[in-house]
C-alpha positions in Angstrom: 0.0 0.0 0.0 1.3 3.4 -0.9 2.1 6.2 1.5 -0.9 8.1 0.2 -3.3 5.2 0.7 -2.6 4.4 4.3 -2.5 8.1 5.2 -5.9 8.5 3.6 -7.3 5.7 5.8 -5.7 7.2 8.8 -7.4 10.6 8.1 -10.8 8.9 7.4 -10.7 7.4 10.9 -9.9 10.7 12.5 -12.6 12.4 10.5 -15.2 9.8 11.7 -17.3 11.9 14.2 -18.5 8.8 16.2 -15.0 7.4 16.7 -14.5 6.0 20.2 -12.7 8.6 22.3 -9.9 6.3 23.4 -9.2 5.2 19.9 -9.2 8.8 18.7 -6.7 9.7 21.4 -4.4 6.9 20.2 -4.5 8.2 16.6 -3.8 11.8 17.7 -0.8 10.6 19.7 0.8 8.9 16.6 0.1 11.8 14.1 3.9 12.4 13.6 4.9 8.7 13.7 4.9 7.6 10.1 6.0 4.0 10.9 3.2 3.6 13.4 0.6 5.0 11.1 1.8 2.6 8.4 1.6 -0.4 10.7 -1.9 0.4 11.8 -3.4 1.2 8.4 -1.2 -0.6 5.8 -3.9 -3.3 5.5 -7.0 -4.7 7.1 -6.5 -7.1 9.9 -6.4 -10.4 8.0 -9.6 -12.5 8.2 -9.1 -16.2 7.4 -9.9 -19.7 8.7 -8.5 -18.6 12.1 -10.7 -15.5 12.1 -9.0 -12.4 13.3 -6.0 -12.0 15.7 -3.8 -9.1 16.3 -2.7 -6.3 18.6 -5.5 -4.3 20.2 -5.6 -0.6 19.3 -6.9 1.9 16.8 -6.5 1.2 13.1 -7.7 -1.2 10.4 -4.8 -3.6 11.2 -5.7 -3.8 14.9 -8.3 -5.5 17.1 -10.9 -2.9 18.2 -14.7 -2.5 18.2 -14.8 -1.5 14.6 -12.8 -4.5 13.2 -15.0 -6.7 15.3 -18.2 -5.0 14.0 -16.9 -5.2 10.5 -16.1 -8.9 10.7 -19.4 -9.7 12.3 -21.4 -7.7 9.8 -19.7 -9.7 7.1 -20.5 -12.9 8.9 -24.1 -11.8 9.4 -24.6 -10.9 5.8 -23.1 -14.3 4.7 -25.4 -16.2 7.1 -28.5 -14.2 5.8 -27.5 -14.7 2.2 -26.8 -18.4 2.7 -29.5 -19.4 5.2 -32.1 -16.6 5.2 -34.7 -16.7 8.0 -33.2 -20.0 9.3 -30.1 -18.1 10.3 -32.2 -15.5 12.1 -34.1 -18.2 14.1 -31.2 -20.6 14.9 -28.9 -17.7 15.9 -25.2 -17.5 16.8 -23.6 -18.6 20.1 -20.9 -16.2 21.4 -18.2 -16.9 24.1 -15.3 -14.9 25.3 -12.2 -15.3 27.5 -10.5 -13.2 30.2 -8.5 -10.8 27.9 -8.9 -7.1 27.9 -11.9 -6.1 25.9 -13.1 -9.7 25.3 -16.5 -9.1 27.0 -16.9 -5.8 25.1 -16.0 -7.4 21.8 -18.5 -10.2 22.5 -21.3 -7.7 23.1 -20.4 -5.7 20.0 -20.5 -8.8 17.9 -23.9 -9.8 19.4 -25.5 -6.4 18.9 -24.1 -6.3 15.3 -25.9 -9.6 14.5 -29.0 -8.4 16.4 -29.1 -5.3 14.2 -29.2 -7.6 11.2 -32.1 -9.5 12.8 -30.1 -12.5 13.9 -30.5 -14.0 17.4 -27.5 -14.3 19.6 -26.8 -16.5 22.7 -24.0 -15.0 24.7 -22.3 -16.8 27.6 -22.9 -15.0 30.9 -19.3 -15.6 32.1 -16.0 -16.7 30.8 -16.2 -20.0 28.9 -13.5 -22.3 27.4 -13.4 -22.4 23.6 -14.3 -26.1 23.5 -17.5 -25.3 25.4 -18.4 -22.9 22.6 -17.7 -25.6 20.0 -20.0 -28.0 22.0 -22.7 -25.4 22.6 -23.1 -24.5 18.9 -23.9 -28.1 18.0 -25.9 -28.7 21.2 -28.3 -25.9 20.7 -28.3 -26.4 16.9 -27.2 -22.8 16.2 -26.2 -21.6 12.7 -22.7 -20.5 13.8 -20.5 -19.6 16.7 -18.0 -16.8 17.7 -15.4 -16.9 20.4 -13.4 -13.8 21.4 -9.9 -14.9 22.3 -6.3 -14.7 21.3 -5.6 -18.1 22.8 -2.0 -18.2 24.1 -0.8 -14.8 22.7 0.6 -12.1 25.0 -1.7 -9.7 26.8 -1.6 -7.0 24.1 -3.5 -9.3 21.7 -7.0 -10.3 21.1 -8.8 -12.3 18.5 -12.1 -13.5 16.9 -12.8 -17.0 15.7 -15.8 -18.2 13.8 -17.4 -21.7 14.0 -19.8 -23.3 11.6 -23.0 -25.0 12.5 -21.2 -28.2 13.5 -19.1 -26.4 16.1 -16.0 -26.6 13.9 -13.7 -23.6 13.1 -14.5 -22.5 9.5 -12.3 -23.7 6.7 -11.2 -22.1 3.4 -14.4 -21.9 1.3 -16.6 -20.5 4.1 -13.8 -18.1 5.2 -13.5 -16.7 1.7 -17.2 -16.3 1.3 -17.4 -14.4 4.6 -14.5 -12.2 3.6 -16.3 -11.2 0.4 -19.1 -9.9 2.6 -16.7 -8.2 5.0 -15.1 -6.3 2.1 -18.5 -4.6 1.5 -17.9 -2.6 4.7 -15.0 -0.5 3.6 -15.8 2.6 5.7 -16.7 3.0 9.3 -19.9 4.9 8.4 -21.0 1.9 6.4 -21.2 -0.4 9.4 -24.7 -1.4 10.7 -26.2 1.0 13.2 -26.3 -1.0 16.5 -29.4 -1.3 18.5 -29.1 -1.1 22.2 -28.9 -4.3 24.3 -32.2 -3.3 25.9 -33.9 -3.1 22.6 -32.3 -6.4 21.4 -33.5 -8.2 24.5 -37.0 -6.8 24.1 -37.2 -8.1 20.5 -36.1 -11.6 21.6 -32.7 -11.2 19.8 -30.2 -11.0 22.7 -30.0 -14.0 25.1 -27.7 -15.0 27.8 -26.8 -18.6 28.4 -24.9 -20.0 31.4 -25.0 -22.7 34.0 -27.2 -25.2 32.2 -24.7 -25.2 29.3 -21.7 -25.5 31.6 -23.2 -28.6 33.2 -24.2 -30.4 30.0 -20.7 -29.7 28.6 -19.0 -31.2 31.6 -21.3 -34.2 31.5 -20.2 -34.7 27.8 -16.6 -34.5 28.8 -17.0 -37.0 31.7 -18.5 -39.5 29.2 -14.9 -39.7 27.7 -13.5 -41.0 31.0 -11.8 -44.4 30.8 -10.3 -45.2 34.2 -12.5 -47.0 36.7 -9.8 -47.4 39.4 -11.0 -44.9 42.0 -8.1 -45.7 44.4 -5.6 -44.9 41.6 -7.3 -41.5 41.0 -7.3 -40.7 44.7 -3.6 -41.5 45.0 -2.5 -39.0 42.3 -1.5 -35.5 43.6 -2.0 -32.8 41.0 -1.1 -29.1 40.7 -3.3 -27.2 38.2 -2.9 -23.7 36.9 -5.4 -22.0 34.5 -2.7 -19.4 33.8 -5.2 -16.6 34.7 -7.7 -17.9 32.0 -11.0 -19.6 31.6 -10.2 -23.2 32.7 -10.6 -23.0 36.4 -14.2 -23.9 36.9 -14.5 -26.5 34.1 -11.2 -28.4 34.7 -11.5 -28.6 38.5 -15.1 -29.6 38.4 -14.5 -32.4 35.9 -11.5 -33.7 37.8 -13.5 -33.7 41.0 -16.4 -35.5 39.4 -14.0 -38.0 37.8 -12.8 -38.9 41.3 -9.5 -37.0 41.7 -9.4 -35.8 45.3 -5.9 -34.2 45.4 -6.1 -31.3 43.0 -4.2 -28.3 44.2 -5.0 -25.1 42.3 -2.1 -22.6 42.1 -3.4 -19.6 44.0 -1.3 -16.9 42.3 -2.7 -17.9 38.8 -6.1 -18.9 39.9 -8.1 -15.8 39.1 -8.8 -14.4 35.6 -6.3 -11.6 34.8 -6.2 -9.7 31.5 -2.6 -8.6 32.4 -1.4 -12.2 32.9 0.6 -10.6 35.7 2.6 -13.7 36.8 3.7 -14.9 33.4 5.5 -13.4 30.4 3.3 -15.3 28.0 0.3 -17.5 29.0 1.4 -20.3 26.7 1.8 -23.8 28.0 4.3 -24.4 25.2 6.6 -21.9 27.0 8.6 -23.6 29.7 8.5 -20.5 31.8 4.7 -20.5 32.0 4.6 -23.5 34.3 7.5 -22.7 36.6 5.4 -21.3 39.5 3.2 -24.4 39.3 6.3 -26.7 39.3 7.6 -24.9 42.3 4.3 -25.6 44.1 4.4 -29.2 43.0 7.9 -29.6 44.4 6.8 -28.1 47.7 3.8 -30.4 48.2 5.4 -33.5 46.6 2.9 -33.7 43.7 3.0 -36.2 40.8 1.8 -34.0 38.0 1.5 -30.4 36.9 -1.2 -29.2 34.5 -1.5 -25.8 32.8 -4.2 -24.7 30.4 -4.0 -21.7 28.2 -6.4 -18.7 28.5 -9.2 -20.1 26.4 -8.6 -23.7 27.8 -8.2 -25.5 24.5 -4.6 -26.5 25.0 -2.8 -28.1 28.0 0.9 -28.5 28.9 2.2 -30.9 31.6 5.2 -31.5 33.7 5.9 -34.9 35.3 7.9 -35.7 38.5 11.3 -37.3 37.9 12.9 -37.8 41.3 13.2 -34.4 42.9 12.7 -32.6 39.6 9.9 -32.0 37.1 10.3 -32.6 33.4 8.1 -30.7 30.9 6.7 -32.8 28.1 6.3 -31.6 24.6 2.9 -31.7 22.8 4.2 -34.6 20.7 5.2 -36.6 23.8 1.9 -36.0 25.5 0.0 -36.8 22.4 1.9 -40.1 22.0 1.2 -41.0 25.6 -2.5 -40.2 25.2 -2.7 -42.3 22.1 -1.1 -45.2 24.0 -3.5 -44.8 27.0 -6.7 -44.1 25.1 -6.2 -46.9 22.5 -5.3 -49.4 25.1 -8.5 -48.7 27.0 -10.9 -48.6 24.1 -12.4 -51.4 22.0 -11.4 -50.6 18.4 -12.8 -51.8 15.1 -11.8 -51.6 11.5 -13.3 -48.1 11.2 -11.3 -46.6 14.2 -9.3 -43.5 13.2 -6.7 -41.3 14.9 -6.0 -38.0 13.2 -2.9 -35.9 13.4 -1.5 -32.9 11.6 1.3 -33.1 9.0 3.7 -31.3 11.4 3.0 -33.7 14.3 5.5 -36.5 15.3 5.2 -40.0 13.8 5.5 -41.6 17.3 1.8 -41.4 18.0 1.0 -42.6 14.5 3.3 -45.7 15.0 1.5 -46.4 18.3 -2.0 -46.0 16.8 -1.1 -48.3 13.9 0.2 -50.9 16.3 -3.2 -50.9 18.1 -4.9 -51.3 14.8 -6.3 -47.8 14.3 -6.0 -46.1 10.9 -4.0 -42.8 11.0 -5.0 -39.8 8.9 -2.9 -36.7 8.3 -4.4 -33.2 7.9 -3.0 -29.7 7.5 -2.0 -27.7 10.5 -5.0 -26.4 12.4 -7.6 -28.3 14.4 -10.3 -27.2 12.1 -9.1 -29.8 9.6 -9.4 -32.5 12.2 -12.9 -31.2 13.0 -13.7 -31.2 9.2 -12.8 -34.9 9.0 -15.0 -35.6 12.0 -18.0 -34.0 10.4 -17.4 -36.1 7.3 -17.3 -39.3 9.4 -20.6 -38.4 11.1 -22.3 -37.7 7.7 -20.9 -40.8 5.9 -20.7 -43.3 8.7 -17.5 -44.7 7.2 -15.0 -44.1 10.0 -15.1 -43.9 13.8 -13.2 -41.0 15.3 -11.2 -42.0 18.4 -8.8 -39.1 19.0 -7.1 -36.2 17.2 -4.1 -34.2 18.2 -1.5 -31.7 17.1 2.1 -31.0 18.3 1.0 -27.6 19.7 -0.5 -29.1 22.8 -4.0 -29.5 21.4 -5.9 -32.8 21.9 -9.5 -34.1 21.5 -10.9 -37.5 22.6 -14.5 -38.1 21.8 -16.8 -36.2 19.4 -18.6 -33.9 21.9 -16.6 -30.9 20.4 -15.1 -30.3 17.0 -12.1 -28.5 18.4 -9.2 -29.2 20.7 -10.4 -29.6 24.3 -8.1 -29.0 27.3 -10.9 -29.9 29.7 -11.2 -33.4 28.4 -7.5 -33.7 27.8 -6.7 -32.6 31.4 -9.0 -35.3 32.7 -7.5 -38.1 30.5 -3.9 -36.9 31.2 -4.6 -37.3 34.9 -6.2 -40.7 34.3 -3.2 -42.0 32.4 -0.8 -40.6 35.1 -2.9 -42.3 37.8 -3.0 -45.5 35.8 0.8 -45.6 35.3 1.4 -44.8 39.0 -0.8 -47.7 40.0 1.5 -49.9 37.8 4.5 -48.4 39.7 5.6 -46.2 36.8 5.7 -42.5 35.9 4.6 -41.1 32.5 8.3 -40.6 31.8 9.0 -44.2 32.4 6.2 -45.2 30.1 7.5 -42.8 27.5 10.9 -44.5 27.7 9.2 -47.9 27.1 7.5 -46.5 24.0 10.9 -45.1 22.8 12.4 -48.6 23.3 9.6 -50.1 21.3 9.2 -47.6 18.5 12.5 -45.7 18.3 13.8 -42.5 19.9 11.9 -39.7 18.4 13.1 -36.1 18.8 10.6 -33.5 17.8 11.4 -29.7 18.1 9.7 -26.5 16.9 11.6 -23.3 16.3 9.6 -20.1 15.8 11.2 -17.0 14.4 9.3 -13.8 15.1 9.5 -11.2 12.3 7.0 -8.4 13.3 5.4 -5.7 11.2 5.0 -5.2 7.5 8.7 -5.7 6.8 8.6 -9.0 8.7 5.7 -10.3 6.6 7.6 -9.5 3.5 10.7 -11.3 4.8 8.6 -14.4 5.7 7.2 -14.4 2.2 10.7 -14.0 0.7 12.0 -17.0 2.8 9.3 -19.3 1.4 10.0 -18.1 -2.1 13.7 -18.7 -1.7 13.2 -22.2 -0.3 11.0 -23.1 -3.2 13.5 -21.8 -5.7 16.5 -23.5 -4.1 15.2 -27.1 -4.1 17.9 -28.2 -1.5 19.4 -31.7 -1.8 20.6 -31.7 1.8 19.8 -29.8 5.0 22.0 -29.9 8.2 24.0 -32.8 6.7 20.9 -34.9 6.1 20.2 -36.0 2.5 16.8 -34.8 1.2 14.9 -37.7 -0.4 11.7 -35.8 -1.2 10.2 -32.4 -0.9 6.4 -31.9 -0.6 5.0 -28.4 -1.4 1.5 -28.3 0.0 0.9 -25.0 -1.9 0.1 -27.3 -4.8 -2.8 -29.0 -3.0 -1.3 -32.5 -2.6 -2.2 -35.8 -0.7 -5.9 -34.9 -1.0 -5.4 -31.8 1.2 -6.3 -28.2 0.6 -3.6 -25.8 -0.6 -1.4 -24.5 2.2 1.8 -22.5 2.4 3.9 -25.4 3.8 7.1 -27.1 2.7 8.1 -30.5 4.0 11.5 -32.0 3.5 11.7 -35.8 3.9 15.2 -37.1 4.7 16.7 -40.4 3.4 17.0 -41.7 7.0 13.3 -41.3 7.6 13.1 -37.9 9.5 11.6 -34.7 8.1 11.6 -30.9 8.5 8.6 -28.7 7.7 8.5 -24.9 7.2 5.4 -22.8 7.4 4.4 -19.2 8.3 2.1 -19.0 11.3 -1.5 -18.3 10.4 -2.1 -16.2 13.5 1.2 -14.6 14.5 4.1 -12.8 12.7 6.3 -15.9 12.8 7.8 -18.5 10.5 8.0 -22.0 12.1 10.5 -24.8 11.5 9.4 -28.3 12.6 12.0 -31.0 13.0 11.2 -34.7 13.5 13.9 -37.3 13.5 14.4 -40.8 14.9 17.6 -42.4 16.3 18.7 -45.6 17.9 19.5 -43.5 21.0 18.1 -40.1 22.1 21.6 -38.6 21.8 21.8 -39.6 18.1 18.4 -38.0 17.5 19.3 -34.8 19.4 22.5 -34.4 17.3 20.4 -34.6 14.1 18.0 -32.0 15.4 20.8 -29.7 16.4 22.3 -29.7 12.9 18.8 -28.9 11.4 18.4 -26.0 13.9 21.7 -24.5 12.8 20.6 -24.8 9.2 17.3 -23.1 9.9 19.0 -20.1 11.6 21.1 -19.6 8.4 17.9 -19.7 6.3 16.2 -17.0 8.3 19.3 -14.8 8.8 
């Protein structure tokens, strides 16, 4: 976008008489900062299959009431065009997390839909994202919205859209909604919002609450597999919701499943939009669970659980003598596959689904138990999409799905990753192994001995701003042009470019290098953050041998990004 174009957009916002005072003050403050103006107005905040996600603030490239209204107006117009009066009657369920402005953005979204004649059902308190997924299908709504930026830092917020099955939207629907969003190019073109009082009086604005929380928890408890009550009572757990939405749901489910020694970390118990005790509320970040680990050491606990702010992902740490070891998403996923599949009766239709950047260890385990393994693109929406197809065609039975980024789903009560159910099953498998005289780490070592020593690592390189986006695009272009024959000393046997729409999957900006010795490296720009990610998955006869291969690949990746 030229200097003139983003300057014009900046001026249009300042000239909008009804502009929120706090947003106007932000824009006045940056009037002499060309770089900041460009960052905020160089583009519209990208709407895609992950919805919107970005820094909060004034501007077209920021999360604010107007970008939320614009996205919602586009969604509403799409629903009316596609479903007509049915959309108005079935309505849209809306949930929100603990972040700054989440409740405000949820209300703005609801009133925008109400102004278009579409009913809304807004949770009366913070709710986990998987509960939103469940609620859409449970009450047979036409769509769902959740206001969250998941695990991102406190300065971010986001907006995700779910289809009538409770699954995040995929490409075709996202593109159709974006076409409608593009109709609303100016602030003055947005629908005039009716008041909440008027919306309620017209049977358009509804609150939902405790009944939905209870029925969701009941659906989660139906996924429980361990009947040994003594084993559950013998497991000591420290849980942290990382200041997010998980507290009520996770602790209630664990209690109802029979876990009597659940210690909630007091300093991270309450919702806090500032995430005051953590740098980043991301269970993938080893620092996020350090306070919980310290508590676990003090009380001699067996297991640490931490869920992210919208409670769709969970990280764990396991006791190893006097210390605690953090497990990766791949390791936890493999252990869950082992536990779940060993406790379920499978048939020739049973399927485990993982993403193309997830370790093969869980796949090897699933195959050994007789389950079919399917691979999908990165993003749980693609797992949910497969699940919908299974239900419609009755050709496969979904057992579990997972991705390396700490997202797991067992059962079909939701169509998105569910840290409530995953927390319960992680505790069950830890209790089960403890009853056998083993820790989860010892069980993992047994799996390594049986299937090989897998080492799976993800490196994320953050390249912020418009310049960063250009550099990420350049890196992908350069890699495609180079067609490397070796990386980090490992011979490349095959390269798959998912931009071409291969293996029956939609097109995606992902490159995957398969090495002659059986490992692989994948490269993809993040769909929600200004990052480019490198995934390494190798196998060795010993863990040391596998680690050496990964270290060489990591050095090669640094040179690629430099």
